[in-house]
C-alpha positions as CSV (number, residue, x, y, z in Angstrom):
1,X,79.1,177.8,121.0
2,X,79.9,175.8,124.1
3,X,83.2,176.6,125.7
4,X,84.7,174.1,128.0
5,X,87.2,174.9,130.7
6,X,89.3,171.9,129.6
7,X,89.0,170.2,133.0
8,X,88.9,166.5,133.3
9,X,87.0,164.8,136.2
10,X,86.7,161.2,137.3
11,X,83.9,159.5,139.2
12,X,84.5,156.2,140.9
13,X,85.6,154.4,144.1
14,X,88.6,155.5,146.1
15,X,91.0,152.9,144.8
16,X,90.1,153.5,141.1
17,X,90.4,157.3,141.2
18,X,93.5,157.8,143.3
19,X,96.1,157.8,140.5
20,X,93.9,160.2,138.4
21,X,94.1,162.7,141.3
22,X,97.9,162.6,141.1
23,X,97.6,163.3,137.4
24,X,95.6,166.5,138.0
25,X,92.0,165.3,137.5
26,X,89.2,166.4,139.7
27,X,88.1,163.4,141.7
28,X,84.5,162.6,142.8
29,X,83.3,159.6,144.8
30,X,80.6,157.4,143.3
31,X,77.5,158.6,145.1
32,X,75.0,161.1,143.7
33,X,75.9,160.6,140.1
34,X,73.0,162.7,138.8
35,X,74.0,165.7,140.9
36,X,77.7,165.3,140.2
37,X,77.1,165.2,136.4
38,X,74.8,168.2,136.6
39,X,77.5,170.1,138.5
40,X,80.3,169.1,136.1
41,X,78.1,170.1,133.1
42,X,77.4,173.5,134.6
43,X,81.1,174.0,135.4
44,X,81.8,173.1,131.7
45,X,84.1,170.2,132.2
46,X,85.4,168.8,128.9
47,X,85.7,165.1,129.9
48,X,84.2,163.0,132.7
49,X,85.6,159.5,133.2
50,X,83.3,157.1,135.1
51,X,84.2,153.6,136.3
52,X,82.3,150.9,134.4
53,X,80.3,149.7,137.4
54,X,79.0,153.2,138.1
55,X,78.4,153.9,134.4
56,X,76.3,150.7,134.1
57,X,74.4,151.4,137.4
58,X,73.5,154.9,136.2
59,X,73.1,154.3,132.5
60,X,69.7,156.1,132.3
61,X,71.2,159.3,133.8
62,X,74.3,159.1,131.6
63,X,72.2,158.6,128.5
64,X,70.5,162.0,129.2
65,X,73.9,163.7,129.5
66,X,75.2,162.0,126.4
67,X,72.7,163.9,124.2
68,X,74.8,167.0,125.0
69,X,78.0,167.8,123.3
70,X,79.9,168.3,126.6
71,X,81.0,166.9,128.8
72,X,82.2,163.8,127.0
73,X,81.4,160.9,129.4
74,X,83.8,157.9,129.0
75,X,83.5,154.6,130.9
76,X,86.8,153.2,132.2
77,X,87.8,150.1,134.0
78,X,87.9,150.2,137.8
79,X,90.7,149.0,140.0
80,X,89.0,145.6,139.8
81,X,89.6,145.4,136.0
82,X,87.3,145.7,133.0
83,X,84.0,143.9,132.5
84,X,83.9,144.8,128.8
85,X,80.9,147.1,129.4
86,X,83.0,150.3,128.8
87,X,84.2,149.2,125.4
88,X,80.6,148.2,124.4
89,X,79.5,151.7,125.3
90,X,82.4,153.4,123.4
91,X,81.6,151.3,120.3
92,X,77.9,152.2,120.6
93,X,78.9,155.9,120.7
94,X,81.2,155.6,117.7
95,X,78.4,154.0,115.8
96,X,76.0,156.7,116.8
97,X,78.5,159.5,115.9
98,X,79.7,158.0,112.6
99,X,76.8,156.0,111.4
100,X,78.9,152.9,110.6
101,X,79.3,149.7,112.5
102,X,82.1,150.2,115.1
103,X,83.4,146.7,114.5
104,X,84.5,147.8,111.0
105,X,86.7,150.4,112.7
106,X,87.9,148.6,115.8
107,X,88.7,145.3,114.2
108,X,91.0,146.7,111.5
109,X,94.5,145.2,111.9
110,X,96.3,147.7,109.8
111,X,95.2,150.8,107.9
112,X,97.1,151.4,104.7
113,X,97.4,154.8,103.2
């Protein structure tokens, strides 16, 4: 079984990652995504946040890592705002994991018990 060290990392530009550093996340600049993800995987990080621009520019590398259970790679908006790409990727991952259209989950106004 894969044991993580419960660490969270963020990869992005300086302005986007600054607040995460203050919150205790390990911060990495946006260059060398392939090597950084390999390192984070070997060090058993649980979660890696990547700004949408870097996620989109390195989609092929990230897809290879997404076939592994950990680290969980999540696209987030940068300091410039969201392009919507991150939410598209999250929905695609939900569909892949659950086997149901993500819109049926994300568009629910209220869930009644």
